[in-house]
ZAROVEX-999869 format. One record per residue (C-alpha): residue number from 1; residue in three letters; x, y, z. Coordinates in nm, 2 decimals. Example, Ala and Ser with C-alpha at 12.3 -4.5 7.8 and 13.67 -1.06 7.14 Angstrom:
% ZAROVEX-999869
i;aa;px;py;pz
1;ALA;1.23;-0.45;0.78 .
2;SER;1.37;-0.11;0.71 .
***
This chain:
% ZAROVEX-999869
i;aa;px;py;pz
1;UNK;-6.48;-0.89;-8.68 .
2;UNK;-6.42;-1.09;-8.37 .
3;UNK;-6.32;-1.44;-8.40 .
4;UNK;-6.58;-1.67;-8.20 .
5;UNK;-6.41;-1.95;-7.96 .
6;UNK;-6.68;-2.17;-8.06 .
7;UNK;-6.90;-2.08;-8.36 .
8;UNK;-7.26;-2.23;-8.33 .
9;UNK;-7.42;-1.98;-8.56 .
10;UNK;-7.22;-2.11;-8.88 .
11;UNK;-7.32;-2.45;-8.78 .
12;UNK;-7.70;-2.36;-8.74 .
13;UNK;-7.70;-2.21;-9.07 .
14;UNK;-7.64;-2.54;-9.20 .
15;UNK;-7.90;-2.71;-9.04 .
16;UNK;-8.17;-2.45;-8.95 .
17;UNK;-8.45;-2.62;-9.16 .
18;UNK;-8.37;-2.97;-9.00 .
19;UNK;-8.37;-2.84;-8.66 .
20;UNK;-8.70;-2.62;-8.70 .
21;UNK;-8.86;-2.94;-8.87 .
22;UNK;-8.76;-3.18;-8.57 .
23;UNK;-8.89;-2.91;-8.31 .
24;UNK;-9.21;-2.88;-8.49 .
25;UNK;-9.26;-3.26;-8.48 .
26;UNK;-9.23;-3.25;-8.10 .
27;UNK;-9.46;-2.95;-8.07 .
28;UNK;-9.70;-3.13;-8.28 .
29;UNK;-9.70;-3.45;-8.10 .
30;UNK;-9.65;-3.28;-7.75 .
31;UNK;-9.45;-3.56;-7.59 .
32;UNK;-9.19;-3.34;-7.44 .
33;UNK;-9.06;-3.58;-7.20 .
34;UNK;-8.95;-3.92;-7.34 .
35;UNK;-9.09;-3.87;-7.66 .
36;UNK;-9.03;-4.09;-7.96 .
37;UNK;-8.72;-3.89;-8.08 .
38;UNK;-8.54;-4.01;-7.74 .
39;UNK;-8.55;-4.37;-7.86 .
40;UNK;-8.47;-4.27;-8.22 .
41;UNK;-8.14;-4.07;-8.09 .
42;UNK;-8.04;-4.36;-7.87 .
43;UNK;-8.06;-4.60;-8.15 .
44;UNK;-7.88;-4.38;-8.39 .
45;UNK;-7.59;-4.31;-8.14 .
46;UNK;-7.57;-4.64;-8.02 .
47;UNK;-7.52;-4.76;-8.38 .
48;UNK;-7.27;-4.47;-8.46 .
49;UNK;-7.06;-4.58;-8.15 .
50;UNK;-7.08;-4.95;-8.21 .
51;UNK;-7.24;-5.00;-7.87 .
52;UNK;-7.52;-5.23;-7.79 .
53;UNK;-7.73;-4.98;-7.56 .
54;UNK;-7.74;-4.60;-7.53 .
55;UNK;-7.96;-4.42;-7.26 .
56;UNK;-8.02;-4.06;-7.30 .
57;UNK;-8.03;-3.85;-7.00 .
58;UNK;-8.03;-3.50;-6.87 .
59;UNK;-7.66;-3.40;-6.87 .
60;UNK;-7.32;-3.54;-6.91 .
61;UNK;-7.26;-3.52;-6.52 .
62;UNK;-7.60;-3.71;-6.47 .
63;UNK;-7.46;-3.98;-6.72 .
64;UNK;-7.18;-4.03;-6.49 .
65;UNK;-7.39;-4.04;-6.17 .
66;UNK;-7.62;-4.30;-6.32 .
67;UNK;-7.32;-4.50;-6.44 .
68;UNK;-7.18;-4.50;-6.07 .
69;UNK;-7.52;-4.55;-5.92 .
70;UNK;-7.58;-4.86;-6.17 .
71;UNK;-7.24;-5.02;-6.00 .
72;UNK;-7.38;-4.95;-5.65 .
73;UNK;-7.09;-4.72;-5.58 .
74;UNK;-7.09;-4.58;-5.22 .
75;UNK;-6.87;-4.54;-4.90 .
76;UNK;-6.56;-4.73;-4.87 .
77;UNK;-6.52;-4.75;-5.25 .
78;UNK;-6.21;-4.59;-5.41 .
79;UNK;-6.26;-4.46;-5.77 .
80;UNK;-5.93;-4.38;-5.96 .
81;UNK;-5.95;-4.08;-6.21 .
82;UNK;-5.74;-3.77;-6.31 .
83;UNK;-5.70;-3.45;-6.13 .
84;UNK;-5.67;-3.29;-6.46 .
85;UNK;-6.03;-3.26;-6.57 .
86;UNK;-6.35;-3.08;-6.50 .
87;UNK;-6.50;-3.10;-6.17 .
88;UNK;-6.80;-3.31;-6.24 .
89;UNK;-6.56;-3.62;-6.31 .
90;UNK;-6.46;-3.63;-5.93 .
91;UNK;-6.75;-3.46;-5.79 .
92;UNK;-7.00;-3.78;-5.90 .
93;UNK;-6.78;-4.00;-5.70 .
94;UNK;-6.78;-3.79;-5.39 .
95;UNK;-7.17;-3.71;-5.41 .
96;UNK;-7.22;-4.11;-5.37 .
97;UNK;-6.99;-4.11;-5.07 .
98;UNK;-6.71;-4.27;-5.24 .
99;UNK;-6.35;-4.15;-5.25 .
100;UNK;-6.18;-3.99;-5.57 .
101;UNK;-5.83;-4.13;-5.59 .
102;UNK;-5.63;-3.92;-5.81 .
103;UNK;-5.40;-4.03;-6.08 .
104;UNK;-5.13;-3.80;-6.26 .
105;UNK;-5.14;-3.75;-6.64 .
106;UNK;-4.92;-3.80;-6.95 .
107;UNK;-4.77;-3.47;-7.04 .
108;UNK;-4.83;-3.54;-7.42 .
109;UNK;-5.16;-3.67;-7.43 .
110;UNK;-5.29;-3.50;-7.09 .
111;UNK;-5.46;-3.82;-7.03 .
112;UNK;-5.43;-4.06;-6.73 .
113;UNK;-5.09;-4.22;-6.72 .
114;UNK;-5.09;-4.59;-6.71 .
115;UNK;-4.78;-4.64;-6.53 .
116;UNK;-4.90;-4.41;-6.26 .
117;UNK;-5.22;-4.58;-6.24 .
118;UNK;-5.06;-4.91;-6.19 .
119;UNK;-4.86;-4.74;-5.89 .
120;UNK;-5.19;-4.60;-5.73 .
121;UNK;-5.37;-4.90;-5.74 .
122;UNK;-5.08;-5.08;-5.57 .
123;UNK;-5.07;-4.78;-5.33 .
124;UNK;-5.42;-4.85;-5.23 .
125;UNK;-5.41;-5.22;-5.19 .
126;UNK;-5.12;-5.17;-4.95 .
127;UNK;-5.26;-4.86;-4.79 .
128;UNK;-4.89;-4.71;-4.85 .
129;UNK;-4.88;-4.33;-4.97 .
130;UNK;-4.51;-4.42;-5.01 .
131;UNK;-4.59;-4.61;-5.31 .
132;UNK;-4.82;-4.34;-5.45 .
133;UNK;-4.99;-4.04;-5.31 .
134;UNK;-5.32;-4.12;-5.15 .
135;UNK;-5.63;-3.95;-5.01 .
136;UNK;-5.63;-3.93;-4.62 .
137;UNK;-5.89;-4.19;-4.59 .
138;UNK;-5.66;-4.44;-4.75 .
139;UNK;-5.39;-4.35;-4.50 .
140;UNK;-5.57;-4.28;-4.15 .
141;UNK;-5.91;-4.24;-4.00 .
142;UNK;-6.09;-3.92;-4.09 .
143;UNK;-6.38;-3.79;-3.90 .
144;UNK;-6.70;-3.65;-4.06 .
145;UNK;-6.67;-3.27;-4.11 .
146;UNK;-6.29;-3.23;-4.03 .
147;UNK;-6.14;-2.94;-4.23 .
148;UNK;-6.30;-2.62;-4.34 .
149;UNK;-6.43;-2.75;-4.68 .
150;UNK;-6.50;-3.12;-4.60 .
151;UNK;-6.88;-3.23;-4.67 .
152;UNK;-7.03;-3.29;-4.33 .
153;UNK;-7.30;-3.50;-4.49 .
154;UNK;-7.06;-3.73;-4.63 .
155;UNK;-7.05;-4.07;-4.48 .
156;UNK;-6.73;-4.24;-4.36 .
157;UNK;-6.58;-4.56;-4.24 .
158;UNK;-6.30;-4.45;-4.04 .
159;UNK;-6.12;-4.78;-3.98 .
160;UNK;-6.25;-4.94;-4.30 .
161;UNK;-5.98;-4.95;-4.58 .
162;UNK;-6.08;-4.81;-4.91 .
163;UNK;-6.14;-5.08;-5.18 .
164;UNK;-6.05;-4.99;-5.53 .
165;UNK;-6.36;-5.05;-5.76 .
166;UNK;-6.30;-4.89;-6.09 .
167;UNK;-6.15;-4.61;-6.30 .
168;UNK;-6.31;-4.31;-6.46 .
169;UNK;-6.08;-4.25;-6.77 .
170;UNK;-6.11;-3.90;-6.92 .
171;UNK;-6.05;-3.86;-7.29 .
172;UNK;-5.92;-3.49;-7.26 .
173;UNK;-5.97;-3.25;-7.51 .
174;UNK;-6.11;-3.52;-7.75 .
175;UNK;-5.84;-3.75;-7.76 .
176;UNK;-5.91;-4.11;-7.63 .
177;UNK;-5.66;-4.27;-7.36 .
178;UNK;-5.43;-4.51;-7.43 .
179;UNK;-5.68;-4.82;-7.35 .
180;UNK;-5.46;-5.09;-7.46 .
181;UNK;-5.23;-5.00;-7.18 .
182;UNK;-5.50;-4.92;-6.93 .
183;UNK;-5.73;-5.21;-6.99 .
184;UNK;-5.48;-5.49;-6.89 .
185;UNK;-5.43;-5.32;-6.57 .
186;UNK;-5.79;-5.31;-6.48 .
187;UNK;-5.85;-5.68;-6.58 .
188;UNK;-5.56;-5.79;-6.36 .
189;UNK;-5.69;-5.60;-6.06 .
190;UNK;-6.09;-5.69;-6.13 .
191;UNK;-6.17;-5.32;-6.18 .
192;UNK;-6.43;-5.18;-6.42 .
193;UNK;-6.38;-4.91;-6.64 .
194;UNK;-6.62;-4.59;-6.70 .
195;UNK;-6.49;-4.39;-6.98 .
196;UNK;-6.57;-4.01;-6.95 .
197;UNK;-6.62;-3.93;-7.31 .
198;UNK;-6.77;-3.57;-7.25 .
199;UNK;-6.51;-3.44;-7.48 .
200;UNK;-6.45;-3.73;-7.72 .
201;UNK;-6.77;-3.83;-7.89 .
202;UNK;-6.69;-3.88;-8.24 .
203;UNK;-6.33;-3.96;-8.19 .
204;UNK;-6.18;-4.32;-8.22 .
205;UNK;-5.92;-4.54;-8.08 .
206;UNK;-5.78;-4.80;-8.33 .
207;UNK;-6.11;-4.76;-8.53 .
208;UNK;-6.32;-4.79;-8.22 .
209;UNK;-6.53;-4.54;-8.06 .
210;UNK;-6.42;-4.49;-7.68 .
211;UNK;-6.81;-4.51;-7.60 .
212;UNK;-6.76;-4.87;-7.69 .
213;UNK;-6.44;-4.95;-7.51 .
214;UNK;-6.57;-4.94;-7.13 .
215;UNK;-6.80;-5.14;-6.93 .
216;UNK;-6.97;-4.80;-6.93 .
217;UNK;-6.91;-4.48;-7.12 .
218;UNK;-7.06;-4.13;-7.07 .
219;UNK;-7.08;-3.82;-7.29 .
220;UNK;-7.22;-3.46;-7.26 .
221;UNK;-7.41;-3.28;-7.50 .
222;UNK;-7.35;-2.94;-7.35 .
223;UNK;-7.37;-2.67;-7.63 .
224;UNK;-6.97;-2.64;-7.67 .
225;UNK;-6.92;-3.01;-7.69 .
226;UNK;-6.82;-3.17;-8.04 .
227;UNK;-7.17;-3.28;-8.05 .
228;UNK;-7.40;-3.03;-7.85 .
229;UNK;-7.76;-2.97;-7.80 .
230;UNK;-7.92;-2.63;-7.73 .
231;UNK;-7.92;-2.69;-7.34 .
232;UNK;-7.80;-2.97;-7.14 .
233;UNK;-7.81;-3.33;-7.21 .
234;UNK;-7.61;-3.66;-7.18 .
235;UNK;-7.57;-4.03;-7.28 .
236;UNK;-7.45;-4.35;-7.13 .
237;UNK;-7.33;-4.64;-7.33 .
238;UNK;-7.28;-4.99;-7.24 .
239;UNK;-7.28;-5.34;-7.40 .
240;UNK;-7.43;-5.51;-7.10 .
241;UNK;-7.81;-5.55;-7.12 .
242;UNK;-7.86;-5.59;-6.73 .
243;UNK;-7.67;-5.27;-6.66 .
244;UNK;-7.87;-5.10;-6.92 .
245;UNK;-8.19;-5.22;-6.76 .
246;UNK;-8.07;-5.08;-6.43 .
247;UNK;-7.98;-4.74;-6.60 .
248;UNK;-8.33;-4.73;-6.75 .
249;UNK;-8.48;-4.76;-6.40 .
250;UNK;-8.23;-4.52;-6.23 .
251;UNK;-8.31;-4.25;-6.51 .
252;UNK;-8.67;-4.22;-6.38 .
253;UNK;-8.65;-4.25;-6.00 .
254;UNK;-8.56;-4.60;-5.97 .
255;UNK;-8.89;-4.72;-6.16 .
256;UNK;-8.98;-5.07;-6.17 .
257;UNK;-9.28;-5.20;-6.37 .
258;UNK;-9.46;-4.88;-6.39 .
259;UNK;-9.43;-4.52;-6.27 .
260;UNK;-9.55;-4.60;-5.92 .
261;UNK;-9.36;-4.92;-5.86 .
262;UNK;-9.00;-4.79;-5.74 .
263;UNK;-8.75;-5.06;-5.69 .
264;UNK;-8.45;-4.84;-5.62 .
265;UNK;-8.35;-4.49;-5.53 .
266;UNK;-8.30;-4.31;-5.85 .
267;UNK;-8.29;-3.97;-6.02 .
268;UNK;-8.49;-3.74;-6.23 .
269;UNK;-8.25;-3.76;-6.52 .
270;UNK;-8.46;-3.77;-6.85 .
271;UNK;-8.34;-3.59;-7.17 .
272;UNK;-8.61;-3.32;-7.30 .
273;UNK;-8.75;-3.47;-7.63 .
274;UNK;-8.66;-3.12;-7.79 .
275;UNK;-8.30;-3.15;-7.71 .
276;UNK;-8.30;-3.51;-7.89 .
277;UNK;-8.45;-3.35;-8.18 .
278;UNK;-8.17;-3.09;-8.20 .
279;UNK;-7.92;-3.37;-8.17 .
280;UNK;-8.08;-3.59;-8.45 .
281;UNK;-8.06;-3.29;-8.68 .
282;UNK;-7.68;-3.21;-8.59 .
283;UNK;-7.60;-3.59;-8.66 .
284;UNK;-7.66;-3.53;-9.03 .
285;UNK;-7.33;-3.33;-9.04 .
286;UNK;-7.15;-3.45;-8.74 .
287;UNK;-6.92;-3.69;-8.92 .
288;UNK;-6.81;-3.42;-9.15 .
289;UNK;-6.76;-3.18;-8.87 .
290;UNK;-6.51;-3.42;-8.70 .
291;UNK;-6.31;-3.43;-9.02 .
292;UNK;-6.32;-3.05;-9.04 .
293;UNK;-6.20;-3.03;-8.68 .
294;UNK;-5.91;-3.25;-8.76 .
295;UNK;-5.83;-3.03;-9.06 .
296;UNK;-5.84;-2.72;-8.84 .
297;UNK;-5.62;-2.87;-8.59 .
298;UNK;-5.36;-2.96;-8.86 .
299;UNK;-5.36;-2.63;-8.99 .
300;UNK;-5.28;-2.49;-8.65 .
301;UNK;-5.01;-2.72;-8.59 .
302;UNK;-4.83;-2.60;-8.93 .
303;UNK;-4.90;-2.24;-8.87 .
304;UNK;-4.76;-2.24;-8.52 .
305;UNK;-4.42;-2.41;-8.60 .
306;UNK;-4.26;-2.06;-8.58 .
307;UNK;-4.39;-2.00;-8.24 .
308;UNK;-4.12;-1.98;-7.98 .
309;UNK;-4.13;-2.25;-7.68 .
310;UNK;-4.49;-2.33;-7.78 .
311;UNK;-4.57;-2.70;-7.77 .
312;UNK;-4.85;-2.79;-8.02 .
313;UNK;-5.07;-3.10;-7.96 .
314;UNK;-4.99;-3.43;-8.11 .
315;UNK;-5.15;-3.63;-8.38 .
316;UNK;-5.15;-4.02;-8.31 .
317;UNK;-5.15;-4.29;-8.58 .
318;UNK;-5.38;-4.52;-8.36 .
319;UNK;-5.64;-4.27;-8.25 .
320;UNK;-5.82;-3.96;-8.40 .
321;UNK;-5.93;-3.69;-8.17 .
322;UNK;-6.26;-3.53;-8.16 .
323;UNK;-6.07;-3.18;-8.09 .
324;UNK;-6.33;-3.05;-7.84 .
325;UNK;-6.05;-2.82;-7.76 .
326;UNK;-5.72;-2.72;-7.94 .
327;UNK;-5.48;-2.69;-7.65 .
328;UNK;-5.12;-2.59;-7.66 .
329;UNK;-4.84;-2.53;-7.40 .
330;UNK;-4.63;-2.24;-7.32 .
331;UNK;-4.29;-2.25;-7.15 .
332;UNK;-4.44;-2.13;-6.82 .
333;UNK;-4.69;-1.93;-6.68 .
334;UNK;-4.50;-1.58;-6.74 .
335;UNK;-4.48;-1.69;-7.11 .
336;UNK;-4.84;-1.77;-7.13 .
337;UNK;-4.92;-1.43;-6.98 .
338;UNK;-4.73;-1.28;-7.27 .
339;UNK;-4.92;-1.46;-7.54 .
340;UNK;-5.23;-1.37;-7.35 .
341;UNK;-5.14;-1.00;-7.37 .
342;UNK;-5.11;-0.98;-7.75 .
343;UNK;-5.43;-1.24;-7.81 .
344;UNK;-5.62;-0.97;-7.59 .
345;UNK;-5.48;-0.68;-7.81 .
346;UNK;-5.60;-0.85;-8.13 .
347;UNK;-5.95;-0.94;-7.98 .
348;UNK;-5.88;-1.31;-7.99 .
349;UNK;-6.03;-1.52;-7.74 .
350;UNK;-5.87;-1.81;-7.54 .
351;UNK;-5.93;-2.03;-7.25 .
352;UNK;-5.74;-2.22;-7.00 .
353;UNK;-5.84;-2.59;-6.93 .
354;UNK;-5.76;-2.62;-6.64 .
355;UNK;-5.62;-2.35;-6.43 .
356;UNK;-5.60;-2.55;-6.11 .
357;UNK;-5.61;-2.94;-6.07 .
358;UNK;-5.87;-3.07;-5.87 .
359;UNK;-5.66;-3.21;-5.59 .
360;UNK;-5.56;-2.84;-5.50 .
361;UNK;-5.96;-2.72;-5.53 .
362;UNK;-6.10;-2.63;-5.21 .
363;UNK;-6.41;-2.87;-5.26 .
364;UNK;-6.16;-3.18;-5.25 .
365;UNK;-5.92;-3.05;-4.98 .
366;UNK;-6.10;-3.30;-4.73 .
367;UNK;-5.90;-3.57;-4.94 .
368;UNK;-5.56;-3.42;-4.81 .
369;UNK;-5.37;-3.42;-5.11 .
370;UNK;-5.10;-3.15;-5.12 .
371;UNK;-4.90;-2.95;-5.38 .
372;UNK;-4.64;-3.15;-5.55 .
373;UNK;-4.86;-3.48;-5.53 .
374;UNK;-4.93;-3.49;-5.90 .
375;UNK;-4.64;-3.28;-6.06 .
376;UNK;-4.74;-3.32;-6.41 .
377;UNK;-5.10;-3.21;-6.37 .
378;UNK;-4.97;-2.90;-6.17 .
379;UNK;-4.72;-2.81;-6.44 .
380;UNK;-4.98;-2.83;-6.73 .
381;UNK;-5.22;-2.61;-6.55 .
382;UNK;-4.94;-2.34;-6.53 .
383;UNK;-4.85;-2.38;-6.91 .
384;UNK;-5.17;-2.49;-7.09 .
385;UNK;-5.41;-2.27;-7.30 .
386;UNK;-5.66;-2.33;-7.57 .
387;UNK;-5.73;-2.13;-7.90 .
388;UNK;-6.04;-2.09;-8.08 .
389;UNK;-6.16;-2.44;-8.25 .
390;UNK;-6.46;-2.53;-8.43 .
391;UNK;-6.54;-2.67;-8.77 .
392;UNK;-6.60;-2.36;-8.94 .
393;UNK;-6.28;-2.17;-8.85 .
394;UNK;-6.15;-2.02;-9.18 .
395;UNK;-5.79;-2.04;-9.23 .
396;UNK;-5.75;-1.66;-9.25 .
397;UNK;-5.87;-1.65;-8.90 .
398;UNK;-5.64;-1.93;-8.80 .
399;UNK;-5.36;-1.73;-8.95 .
400;UNK;-5.44;-1.43;-8.75 .
401;UNK;-5.45;-1.64;-8.43 .
402;UNK;-5.12;-1.78;-8.51 .
403;UNK;-4.96;-1.44;-8.58 .
404;UNK;-5.05;-1.32;-8.25 .
405;UNK;-4.94;-1.63;-8.07 .
406;UNK;-4.62;-1.62;-8.25 .
407;UNK;-4.57;-1.26;-8.17 .
408;UNK;-4.65;-1.31;-7.79 .
409;UNK;-4.44;-1.61;-7.78 .
410;UNK;-4.14;-1.39;-7.87 .
411;UNK;-4.15;-1.16;-7.57 .
***
């Protein structure tokens, strides 16, 4: 029998009655958009994370977009983030006409490197790419539409320097960033922090949820996430009541006192009530699932000790991962390919997160970054791969996965 990369069927078998009861309630009251389950979910997840406010929305991407819009992010603004993440993190910055400024990662955590972050901010302040690689807008005038992939509709201020406004951190694979190192840098520079917790909902940093650590935080409920719904969904978290009020308005077309009083440009970014009902059912087992994910990761680490030149992920005393993915490093691309061949022979799935850093992707070529600008991210993309990970992964299947990895690693 094939080993599933993510096993949602086993999870559903545990909560099928709760899911059906929740959906039946929605069908009975008929409030399919912004029904009572939305506020119930917001309250439960805000409490779970220790945040003052939570705002349910249509996707993790829209959550990030709403958070940036609430900060009036736009042309001339520089928002720093990692190039070793899913496209959405930088995409939302560019969609608002702001400029993504990439910062390389730490090779152990795969999260943004605080030392490189400080250098990137210094480079922006001085407009000096010799201090740290910068996008072309920070170095010289760039006319709209130049280059084959530059978004021609994006506004530019060719002679205005980019102004650093904030950081979108990314807790990759479920492991929180080193916020005790990051936050003092941002505070000194007067920058806000937006935590991209799309993969880290359920994790903790020194006993605190990352969703309570930033000025705002966002997560995704895509089905494959640690807490996923049965479609798309997302959520914003903040302790700032005024910011939460702006987010509420932006979620519904910039609504003011009523639906026909619009006070700002916004989105149609509401979560479907049925998805909230699904998430409420899943929350009944979610804390246990996080514990199971950590147990699975620990078992993998033990089983893969004999794998040649395979680097397993680290556990940290000051933080707990949500283990959205279990990702290991091969020696190089050729070594990784040898492991893939054995995994394929044994019908074992794998995935690569991420095969190409954002600064080398066509969509961001207009930024003018080059190969070699972020060497750690580039090296990780050549070596990294992820193995099946979910709370219901039996040890016998883990042993099968590990045997295949060990065999492939010795070729």
